[in-house]
C-alpha positions in Angstrom: -0.4 0.1 -0.2 0.9 3.6 -0.4 0.2 6.1 2.5 -0.4 9.6 1.2 0.1 12.6 4.3 -3.2 15.1 4.6 -2.1 16.8 7.0 -0.3 20.6 7.6 2.0 20.5 10.1 1.2 22.6 13.7 3.1 25.6 12.5 3.8 29.3 13.9 4.4 29.8 10.3 0.4 29.6 9.0 -0.7 32.4 8.4 -4.7 32.6 10.4 -5.8 34.7 13.2 -5.5 32.2 15.7 -1.9 31.3 15.6 0.0 28.6 17.4 3.0 29.4 19.5 5.6 26.6 19.9 8.4 26.6 22.6 11.4 24.2 21.7 13.8 22.7 24.7 16.9 21.6 23.7 19.1 18.6 25.1 21.0 20.8 27.3 17.7 23.1 28.3 15.9 19.8 29.4 18.8 18.3 31.6 18.9 21.4 33.5 14.7 22.3 34.0 13.7 18.7 33.8 16.1 17.0 35.8 15.7 19.7 38.3 11.9 18.7 38.2 12.4 14.7 37.8 15.4 14.1 39.7 15.6 16.7 42.2 16.7 14.3 45.2 19.6 12.6 42.4 22.7 13.9 42.7 25.1 13.6 39.5 25.5 14.0 36.1 22.7 11.7 35.4 22.3 12.4 31.3 24.3 10.9 28.8 27.1 13.9 27.6 24.9 15.5 30.3 22.1 15.9 27.5 18.6 15.3 28.2 15.6 14.8 26.2 14.1 17.2 23.7 11.0 18.4 24.2 8.6 21.1 23.0 5.7 23.3 24.9 2.5 23.8 22.6 0.1 26.8 23.0 -2.2 26.6 20.6 -6.4 25.8 20.0 -7.6 22.4 19.3 -8.5 24.1 15.7 -4.8 24.5 14.9 -3.3 22.9 12.2 -5.3 19.8 10.3 -8.2 19.0 12.7 -11.8 17.3 12.8 -14.7 19.7 14.4 -17.1 17.5 16.8 -20.6 18.8 16.3 -20.5 20.0 19.9 -18.3 23.0 17.3 -21.0 23.9 15.9 -23.9 24.3 19.2 -24.0 23.2 22.3 -27.2 20.8 21.0 -27.7 18.5 17.9 -31.1 17.9 16.7 -32.6 18.7 20.8 -30.2 16.4 22.1 -26.6 17.5 23.8 -24.0 18.0 21.0 -20.8 15.1 21.4 -17.9 16.2 21.7 -14.6 15.0 19.9 -13.9 12.6 22.4 -17.6 10.9 22.3 -17.8 10.6 18.8 -17.3 6.7 17.2 -14.0 5.6 16.0 -15.2 3.9 13.1 -16.6 7.2 11.3 -13.2 8.2 10.6 -11.6 5.1 8.5 -13.6 4.9 5.3 -13.4 5.0 1.8 -12.6 8.6 0.6 -13.9 10.9 -2.4 -12.2 14.0 -3.6 -14.3 16.7 -5.3 -12.1 18.7 -7.4 -13.0 22.9 -7.3 -9.9 23.9 -8.4 -11.6 25.4 -11.1 -13.7 27.8 -9.4 -12.1 31.1 -7.8 -11.1 31.7 -4.3 -14.3 32.5 -2.1 -16.9 30.2 -3.9 -20.2 29.2 -2.6 -20.2 25.6 -3.1 -24.4 24.6 -3.8 -26.3 21.3 -3.9 -26.0 21.1 -7.7 -21.9 21.7 -7.7 -21.3 18.3 -5.7 -23.9 16.7 -8.4 -21.8 17.9 -11.2 -18.6 16.7 -9.8 -19.4 13.2 -8.6 -20.8 13.1 -12.4 -17.7 14.1 -13.7 -15.9 11.2 -12.2 -19.1 9.1 -12.3 -19.2 8.5 -8.6 -22.1 7.6 -6.2 -21.9 8.5 -2.8 -22.6 6.1 -0.5 -22.8 6.3 3.5 -20.2 7.1 5.6 -17.7 8.4 2.6 -15.1 11.0 3.6 -15.8 13.8 1.2 -12.8 16.3 0.4 -12.8 19.3 -1.3 -10.0 20.4 -3.0 -9.0 23.8 -4.0 -5.3 24.1 -3.2 -5.3 26.3 -0.6 -2.9 24.3 1.2 -0.4 25.6 -1.3 -0.8 29.1 0.2 -0.8 27.8 3.8 2.2 30.6 4.5 0.7 33.2 1.9 -0.8 36.5 4.1 -4.3 35.8 2.6 -4.4 32.6 3.4 -7.9 32.6 5.4 -9.1 34.4 2.4 -8.5 32.0 -0.5 -10.4 29.0 -0.4 -13.8 27.9 -1.7 -16.7 27.2 1.2 -19.8 25.0 0.9 -23.2 26.6 1.6 -25.9 25.5 4.3 -27.6 23.7 1.6 -24.5 21.3 0.3 -24.0 20.6 3.8 -27.1 19.8 4.4 -27.2 17.6 1.0 -24.0 15.1 1.7 -25.3 14.6 5.2 -28.4 13.3 3.9 -26.5 11.1 1.6 -25.3 9.3 4.7 -22.1 11.3 5.1 -20.8 12.0 8.4 -17.1 13.5 7.8 -16.2 15.8 5.5 -13.1 17.7 4.7 -11.8 20.8 2.8 -7.9 21.7 2.4 -9.1 25.3 3.1 -9.0 27.3 6.1 -12.4 26.4 6.4 -15.6 24.5 5.5 -17.7 28.0 5.1 -16.9 30.3 2.3 -14.0 33.1 3.7 -14.9 34.9 6.6 -14.5 38.5 4.8 -16.9 37.1 2.4 -19.5 36.3 4.9 -18.7 39.7 6.7 -19.8 41.1 3.2 -22.9 39.2 2.9 -23.8 39.9 6.7 -23.5 43.8 6.1 -26.1 43.9 3.0 -28.3 41.0 5.0 -27.8 41.4 8.8 -29.8 38.3 10.4 -28.7 35.0 12.0 -27.4 32.7 9.7 -25.8 34.7 7.6 -22.3 33.8 9.4 -21.5 30.2 9.9 -24.2 29.0 7.8 -22.5 25.6 7.0 -20.8 25.4 10.3 -24.5 25.6 11.9 -26.5 22.7 10.0 -24.9 21.2 12.8 -27.6 22.4 14.8 -29.8 20.1 13.4 -27.8 17.6 11.8 -24.7 15.4 13.8 -21.4 15.4 11.3 -18.4 16.4 11.6 -15.9 18.7 9.1 -11.9 18.3 8.4 -10.1 21.4 8.2 -6.8 22.3 6.6 -6.3 19.1 5.3 -3.0 19.4 2.6 -2.0 16.9 -1.0 -5.3 16.5 -2.2 -3.6 16.6 -5.8 -1.9 13.6 -4.9 -5.2 11.4 -4.8 -7.6 10.1 -7.6 -10.8 11.0 -7.2 -11.6 7.8 -5.2 -10.5 4.5 -4.8 -8.6 5.4 -1.4 -9.3 4.8 2.2 -8.7 8.1 4.1 -7.8 7.5 8.3 -8.3 10.6 10.2 -8.9 9.8 13.6 -9.0 12.9 16.3 -7.0 13.0 19.1 -8.5 12.3 22.1 -9.0 15.9 24.2 -11.7 15.5 26.8 -14.7 17.4 25.8 -13.4 18.8 23.4 -14.5 20.8 20.1 -12.2 19.4 17.9 -9.1 17.3 18.0 -6.0 17.1 15.9 -5.4 14.7 13.3 -2.7 13.5 11.1 -4.9 12.5 8.4 -3.6 10.1 5.5 -4.7 8.3 2.4 -4.3 4.9 1.9 -4.3 3.1 -1.7 -3.3 0.2 -2.7 -0.5 -0.4 -5.2 
């Protein structure tokens, strides 16, 4: 088999509103800091060549890097019941056949509607089945370090999100910064029509129907339209709205 990495790095270099901060601790710093903490009652040079074990301290959100949004992210309730957090979701949602829908022919900020999904599926001659993992490609990952990164992806409408869920899709993803259209376009629409349902319209589908979305995927251009598995198990963060994932595609070769 061949495994293709579908994840971006958790990095300080990604240009997004909630940046990550990583403090790197060298082997020498570990010997001094961690050594004093863990081995304070031990005398002598206990480390090989005076070097401890390197480590990192991270200050980040669960929505940093490639991550899976849980139903709880969208609303405290889903269909009138408490929304499930990332640690409560069934693991079998996150290992299924994958489908890539290529929207690189659409401009930055394009909003995907159900008819777009139908057209793209017809183009690749594929019929969705329950639990397929649907991946939207716009190649935004190629510009993840650009200043305008959060403005360049395509996004799904509420109707498109409903349509996928009604087809039995539990996990859907994008290589863009977010599942909805870019925030600056949402704001422009809201100013023209200030009412609830304009901002994060696709996310808020989760108030009615349970689903997960993967944001900030990568390398979808390396995949065929279908014929592969996706593994995207989220980190088990207690009672969290999301979990980081090292998403991969698995192909038989």
